[in-house]
N, C-alpha and C positions, 0 to 999 in steps of 0.2 A: 530805212524809212524814218530815222529820226537824224538823218543828216541835217536838215535843214534848220531844224529846233536847236540842235548841236552846235550849229556855228552861228546862231545868232547869241545864245545864250553865251559862249566862249568872247564873242566881242562884246555881250555886256559887262564881263567879269573885267576883260582885258583892262576897259575903262577905268575901271576900281584900283587898280593895283599901285596905281602911281600915288594914292592918296593915303597921307599918316593919319588922317582920322576921317570918317564918314559923318558928316552933317545932317539932319532930319530932311534939306533939300536933297541929297545923294541918294539916302534911302530912297525917297519917295518917286526921284528919277529912275533909280535902278528898278523899284517895282513897278512902275508905269513901262518900261523896255520889256520886262520879264513877261508881264500882263498879254502883251501884244505879242508877243513871242508864241505863247502858249495859244492864245486866239486864232493865230495864224496858220499852229498846227491843227486845227480844229478839236483843241479839248473844250471839254463844256463848261458853259459858262459858271454853273454852279462851282464847279470844280476850281476853275481859275480864280474866282471870287473868295473860297475856302484857302487856296492855296497862298496869294498873296495876302491878306488878311493875316496868316498865320506868319510868313517870312517877315512881314514890317514889324509885328510885334516883336519876335525876337528879335530882329534885327536893333532896334530902339534898346534892347533891355542890355543889364550890364555885358553879356558875354560878347559883344559886341564892341562897347565903349572903352572896355577894357585891355581888350586883345591887343597883341603885339603887331600882328598883322590884319586889320579890318578886313580888307576884300578876302581875303582867305576865311576869315570867320563865314562872309555874307555865302561864300562858296559852299562852306560845309552844311551852313543851314538850308540851303536849297538842295543839298543832297539829298540832306534828311527828310524835307519835306517832299520832295521826290516817293522818296520809300515810301513813307506814310500812304501816298496818294496811291503808290503802287499795289498797298496792301499790306507793309510793314513785312514781318515774318510769313514766309510762304508758306501754305497749307499743305498736306498731302494728301492723297487720296485716305478714304474710310473705308477700311477693309469690315466686313462682315463678321461676328463671332462664330456663325456656322457657314461654312462655303456652299454654295457660291456666294460670293460678291457680284451685285449684279450694278452695272454702269450702263445708263439710260443716257444717250448721245442727242441731242436737239438742236435743232438751228434752220435757219433759212435755207433753201435751195442754193447751191451755188457759194455755201459758205465752207465747203472741205468736211463735211460729216464723216463721208464714207471712206474720203482719204485719212483723216485724224481715225479714224478705228482700227486702220490697217497699222499706223504708226505706232498707237496706244496700245495693242494687240502686240506687238512685236517689243516695245521698250519693256511691259509686262514679262515676257518671255524672258529676257535677259535679267530680269529681276527675281527670276525662279519660279514662276508664277505659269500656271495652264490655261490660259484664257481662250474662249470660245468666242466667236464672231457671229452675232445672229443676223439674217437680213430681215429685218422689218418694215423696210423701206419697197413695196410693193408698187408705189407709183411711178417713179422716176424710171424714166425708159433706160435698160441694161443696168442699172443701180445694184440688182442681185448680183450679174455678172463681173461688174466691175469689183464688188466685196470679194467674191470669190478668187480672182487674179490676185487682190491684193492678199488675200489669205495666203495664197499659194506661194507668193515671194515670201511672206514672212514666215510660211512655217507653220500655219496656224489654222485649226479644223475650223470652216465655216458651218454652219446651221440655215439651211436654206431649200426647206420643204415645197417653197411655192416658188414658181418663175419669177414672178412678177408682173413688169410693164402692165398695171394693173388689173393682175389676176391674183387675187389670193387675199385671207384676214390678215391683216397686220398685228392685230391684237392676240390671235390664237396663235399666230409662229411666235410672237414673243412670250407667251404664256407657256406653249410646249416646249419652248428652249430650255426653262430652267431646270425640267425634269430629264432633259436630253442630256443636259450639263451634269447633273447628279449621275447620271447613269455610266456617263464615262471619264465620269474624279476631275471634270475642268473646276477650278476653284472661283472663274473669274468671268463672267458671263458680260459680252458690250453687245448692247442693242441698238442699230442703226437705224435710226427712223428717217419718216419721210419727211420733207422741207416741200416748202411751198415759196413761189416769188415773193410774196408777202403773206402779211399776217391775217389770218381768217379765222372764222370760227369752227370751219370743219377740222381745219388744222389743229386747232388746240384741243377741241375733243377729242381727235385720235391720241394725241399726246396724254390727254388725261386718263383717257382708256389704258394706254399700254402703260402710264405708270402705275394705276390700279392693279392691272392686273400683275406685273411682276416686283413690285413692291423693292424699287429701286435704294441702292444705298447711297448711291452717287447720281444726281441728274445733272450733266454736264451741257453747258449751253456752248456752241461752238461759231466761235464771233470771228466773221473777215475784218481783220486791221486797217483792210482798204476801205472799206466801206465807208468810215466817219460818224458824225452823229445818227445816222441812220440803225446802226448796228447798237448802239447804245439804247435806243428806244425799243428796239427790237428785244434785248436781252431784258430791259424792263417788263417789257410782254411778257415774256414767258417765265419772267421770275413771279409776277402778279397770277398767270395762269394756270402754270403748271407746277410752280415752284423748284427753281434750280438751286442747286449745292456748290456749284463752282463754275468758271471759266476757263475754254482753253482759246490762245490768240492763234490764229489762224494766217499764212500771208505774212508773216511780218518780215520777208525778205523784199516785200512789195517798194516801190516807190511813193506811195502816199504820205500824208503826212504826221499819221501815228496817231491822231488825237483820241481816237476809240480806244486804243490801248490805254491809254492815262486817263480815260473819265470811267471806263466801266467797272472798277472795283469800287469806285467813290460813290458811283451814281446808283449800282445795283446792291453795294450791301454783301458782294458774294465774293470769294477768294479766286483769282487767277493762279490754277493748276498749273497748266501745260502750257506751252510756247512753240508752235511750228514756224519751221524757217526756209522749208523750199519742198521739193516734189517727192525727193526718195524718202525712203520710209526711215532711215537714219536720222531724218532732218529735223529733229523734234526730240525736245528734252523738261524737265521741272522749270519753273519758272521762279526767279529768286529775284525780286524787289529790287534789294540793294545792289546784284549786278547789274541789274536794267538801268537803275539811275547810275551809276556809274555808267555805264557805254553812253548815257547821253550827255551824259557832264564829259564825255571825254578821257574818264580816268582808266579805260581798258576796261579787260575782264578777265583778271589773269585766272582765276580761280577756275572758269569754265576753260581755259587753254589748257590747264595743266588737267582738268579731268579730261578731256578730248584727249589727251598725249595717253594716259593712261590707258585709253580705250584702245587707241591704234596701235600703239605696241604692246605687247603681248609677253606674258610671263617668261616663256621660255626665252623669248628675245632680251628682254631683260638681263635673266640670268648668264646669258650667252656673251653679250657686252660687259658686263658687270668680273666674268671669270676672266672675259682678256685684260679689262685693265688690271686685275690683280696681278696676273700672272706675268704683265708684261709685254704681253704679244701684240705684236703690230695691228694697226688697223688697215683693214685690204679693202678694194674696190668691191668686193663680196660685201662686207659690210655697210660699206657706204651707199650699196643699192637696195640695202634691207632697210635702212634708214629712210632712205628718199620715199620708197613705196611706203611706208608707214605714215612719213608725211603726209603722203598724197591721199592716204587714208582720212587724215584730219578734215579734209574738206578745200576749199580754194585756199592759195597760200594770202589772197587777198583779205580774205577772213580772219585767216589766221594771224594775219599782223595786225589785224585792226582790233583785236582783242588786246594787243599790247597798248600799255598807258601811254599819254602822247601821240598817236597815231595817228588821232583826229586830223592834227593840223599837215598831215600826207595823206588826205584823203583822194588829191589828184592822180599822183603817185601809187598810191593803192589801185584805182581805177583803170590804171595802165598796165597792170603787171597780168604777164602771160603765162598761165600754167603750162602750154605748151612747151616753153624752155625745158621742163621737168623731165616729160615726154622723150627728148632728143636726147639728154643726159642718161636716161635709161635705155635708150638705144642705141649709145655708144656704148657703154659698158657690156649691153647683151651681145655687142659684136665680137668681144673679147675671149679671149679661150680661158678654161680655168687660171692656167698658168701666168697668164697675162695678169687677170685679175688679184692673182695672190701676190705678183711680184711686177709691178708698173715698170721700174727699171730696166727690165727686157724690151719696153717699148721700142723700138728703135724707127727709123723714118719709115722702113717698107712696111710694118707691122702697122704705123699709125697710118699710112695711108692706106691701108687694106679698111680696118676698122672705119675711117671715115667711109668708103666707097659704101662700103655693109651698112651701116646705118644713116646713108643720106646727109650727111654733113661734111664740112670739111675740114682738112686736116688743121688749122685754125682751133676751130670748136673742139677737136681732140686736146691740142695742148692744152687748153685753156681749161679745161674739166681736170687734168692732170695738174695744173698747177692750183687749182682750187683742191683736190683732193688732197696734195703732199701740204697744205694749211690745214685741212681736217686732220690732217695724221698729226700735226705737232698740237692740235688742240686738244686730241685724244690722249696727247702723254701729259697732258695739264689737267685731264678732264676728273682723274680720280680725286686728287684734292679739291678742285671745287666740287664733286659730288658727296667729299667727306667720308671715302671708301676707306676702311683700313689699311694702310703700309702704302696707300697713294702716295699720300703728303711726301713721306721718307722717301718715295721713289725718285720723287720730283726735285730732292734737293739732297741726294747722297755724298754729293763729294761739291767741293769749292766749286772745282771746275766748270761743273754743269752749272750750278749757281752763277758763276761770273756771266756765264755764256746766256742764261737765261735773260738776265739784266743789262745786256748790250744795249747801248743808246736808249737806258732809262725808262724803258716801255715793256712791260710784260705783256700785253695785249696782242694776240693772236693776229697775223695780217688776214685782211680778205683779198688776195689776189683775185687776178683773170677777171677785174672787173663785178664783181659783188658776189662772192659764191653764197648766196643763200643755203643752199643746201647744204654748205659745209658747215653751217653754222647749227644744223640740229644734230650734231651725233653723240650715242651716248644711248642710254637706255629712254630718255624723255629729251625732247627739244630744251634746249638753253636759250635761256632769253640772253636777247644781244649785250654787248659789254655797256655798262653805265646803265642798264635800267633796272632800278630800285623800286619798286613797288613803293615800297614805304616811305620812299622821299617824297611822293606825290602830297602835297599840300592844296593842289585844287586842280580845276579843268583846265584841260589841255596844255598841260606841264606847268601850272604851278608850283611855286614852292621850291624853285631851284631845278625842277625836274629836264631831267637832258635827256633828249631823243637821241634813239639810237642811231648810230651810223652805220645807214644803209646804202649799198650802190644799187638801184634800180635799173642799170643802163640796161643787163644782162636778161632781165625780165620782162622788159617793154614790149607790148604787142607792137607787130613791124607797122611801121605806117602805112595809110591807105596811097593808093596811087595818085590820088589827087593831091595829098602831100607833099610827094617826093618832089624833090627839084628839078 
């Protein structure tokens, strides 16, 4: 969503890097370009004015004039001001002292309220709560049925005494749901209310009546991040008419300019609590202003990447791999397959790589990545016998041909996978030292002979044979960042401060060319 804004800001900062000192003229020119970039991104004018004023005031202060690298200091200022606009430190849900905690969702029709209700309930369940979904949207066709389907998929109970489609009293349904939650020991009630195509008096009155009936602890406004300034104006109307306590951004995976996401916190004064980035129930998480600001400036989001990895790799899997490292056992194709499946659970590979610092410079290549490559790798490994997965050395020519036929690939594809797997095995021998596991470092250098062998050619970095072994870059309990990737060395956007991009080969992961592109 913020690609265009990120590109504009990156270009602005690039012009500053060659300057040893910034004059007032440089600061004014930079502020002017940033203002245009924000306006083009559909950021609200009051937000742009406040942002530019703060940046210019700080840029003319002592922190820039005395900086060794003024360009990096400007980037730091812009980063901090973006965090301020997005809300500073993120606020979390406020729970009632006596359960159940009541969360009321509000917003226009089509903003994603019902889907958001399912995502929020699943997220809360993962946090150890017992949520209840309440179908109080009795106007939109099939809204009740949609919520029931989402509840079934998320494993959440749904209170839906009325069929909807214009039948039933939503205020009474919402009121009765509180008693139902108490009887069934639910500690959180999520009320899905009706929306309209536009703001009207009837809509606001119904929302106020539901609010008065359930006395919610949180009134969350669901805002479609793709709508633009209309969404911000709608949020203001709900704030004044109903009284919202927080905002959720939906559809952040869209290709709109994203100005609403940057404006809503400043304009409404209410914090952004969550962000929704896709259609799946798992595409939902807490909103972190600092991480979002880092993404906009091309600094990546390593913390979110690590959190996703922790969720994708279960504890048993981590303990098993750690045990193998400590025991010095070999890394098998079965382990390789387990790690690959876990990486796939983290989401599209382009999204994973996009969270790494500096990868904003490779957006075109990331857009061409094809996840079906991992499906082919999975098919190849699953076409092997257990003995072949444990000991790939027994894979002679006839066995490789059989595996290729069984998985629908060529023998060359099988050979390339085995080459990348051999590299992964070598990486696993070094992994214990990289992860700081006890005994691992001693094993890696237990004899002078091994030490000399490991430093042959003056290069300790493992190879990435076979044309880009990305799967081989993710062994171990958690995905390992590519060699040379040090987030602490990041001094600015897009790889400033001497940041070195990871050496990735995307050839094997590119989408196949269309027929029109073939020679």
